[in-house]
C-alpha positions as CSV (number, residue, x, y, z in Angstrom):
1,M,-25.0,-78.9,-5.1
2,S,-27.8,-80.3,-3.3
3,S,-29.4,-78.6,-0.2
4,R,-28.3,-81.6,1.9
5,D,-24.4,-80.7,0.9
6,A,-25.0,-77.1,1.7
7,G,-26.4,-77.7,5.3
8,R,-23.4,-80.1,5.8
9,R,-21.0,-77.3,4.6
10,A,-22.9,-74.9,7.1
11,E,-22.4,-77.2,10.1
12,R,-18.8,-78.0,9.4
13,A,-18.2,-74.1,8.9
14,A,-19.8,-73.5,12.4
15,Q,-17.4,-75.7,14.2
16,F,-14.6,-73.1,13.2
17,M,-16.4,-70.3,14.2
18,P,-15.2,-68.3,17.4
19,F,-16.6,-69.3,20.7
20,A,-17.1,-67.3,23.7
21,A,-17.1,-69.8,26.4
22,L,-16.9,-67.2,29.0
23,T,-19.2,-64.2,28.9
24,G,-17.6,-61.0,29.7
25,Y,-14.1,-62.5,29.8
26,Y,-12.6,-60.3,27.3
27,D,-14.1,-57.3,29.0
28,L,-12.4,-58.4,32.2
29,V,-9.2,-58.8,30.5
30,R,-9.2,-55.5,28.8
31,R,-9.9,-53.8,32.4
32,R,-7.1,-55.5,33.7
33,E,-4.8,-54.4,31.1
34,R,-5.3,-50.8,32.2
35,V,-2.8,-49.2,34.1
36,C,-4.0,-48.3,37.5
37,E,-3.4,-44.4,38.3
38,P,-4.1,-42.4,41.4
39,R,-6.6,-39.9,41.5
40,R,-5.0,-36.1,41.3
41,D,-6.7,-33.3,42.8
42,P,-6.9,-30.2,40.5
43,G,-5.5,-26.8,41.9
44,E,-7.5,-24.0,42.9
45,E,-7.4,-22.3,39.5
46,D,-8.2,-25.8,37.5
47,A,-11.0,-26.5,39.8
48,E,-12.6,-23.1,39.1
49,R,-12.2,-23.4,35.4
50,I,-13.8,-26.8,35.6
51,S,-16.7,-25.6,37.5
52,T,-17.2,-22.6,35.3
53,E,-17.2,-25.0,32.1
54,L,-19.8,-27.3,34.1
55,S,-22.2,-24.3,34.6
56,R,-22.2,-23.7,30.9
57,L,-23.0,-27.1,29.6
58,K,-26.3,-27.6,28.0
59,R,-28.1,-31.0,27.0
60,G,-27.4,-31.7,23.5
61,Q,-23.9,-30.3,23.3
62,L,-20.9,-32.3,21.6
63,V,-18.4,-32.6,24.3
64,R,-14.9,-34.4,25.4
65,V,-14.7,-35.3,29.2
66,T,-11.7,-36.5,30.8
67,H,-12.6,-37.7,34.3
68,Y,-11.4,-40.4,36.8
69,D,-13.0,-43.8,36.4
70,G,-12.3,-45.4,39.7
71,V,-9.0,-46.8,38.3
72,A,-7.4,-44.3,35.8
73,Y,-8.4,-41.1,33.7
74,A,-10.7,-42.0,30.8
75,T,-11.8,-39.8,28.0
76,R,-15.2,-39.7,26.5
77,T,-16.5,-37.9,23.8
78,G,-20.2,-37.5,23.3
79,V,-23.4,-35.6,23.5
80,V,-24.4,-34.3,27.0
81,S,-27.8,-35.9,27.9
82,G,-27.9,-34.4,31.1
83,V,-26.5,-32.1,33.7
84,E,-27.7,-32.5,37.3
85,P,-26.5,-30.0,39.7
86,E,-28.4,-30.9,42.5
87,H,-26.6,-34.5,42.2
88,R,-23.4,-33.1,41.1
89,T,-23.5,-35.3,37.9
90,L,-23.2,-35.0,34.3
91,S,-24.4,-37.5,31.7
92,I,-22.8,-38.2,28.2
93,A,-25.0,-40.8,26.3
94,R,-25.7,-43.6,29.1
95,E,-22.5,-42.8,31.5
96,R,-22.8,-40.8,34.7
97,I,-19.9,-39.0,35.5
98,S,-19.5,-37.4,39.1
99,F,-18.5,-33.6,39.2
100,D,-15.7,-34.2,41.4
101,D,-14.4,-36.6,38.8
102,V,-13.9,-34.3,35.9
103,W,-10.3,-33.3,35.0
104,S,-11.3,-31.3,32.0
105,I,-14.1,-30.4,29.6
106,E,-13.8,-29.2,26.2
107,Q,-16.8,-28.4,24.1
108,L,-16.4,-29.7,20.3
């Protein structure tokens, strides 16, 4: 097969490759598929437990955090990249989570 034939085959194959005409469309569809859930306030005992767990967190620990993300509860597993009590935020990888949105924390 000549290089010219190979080039034609590559061009022909390219027309059947997936095409994403709308950048971000699939992310939007996935967000829309999520079921909206109202935010729940933890009871007094749960709030105290969460506060204690947050105070024990250190950078570099592997954790699983369930938190309210504005639409529903989501669970993230990752390495703690920062705990900022003055801003009341916890960072896991590149995501910042407000202390007020945390529902549960599990150290792994």
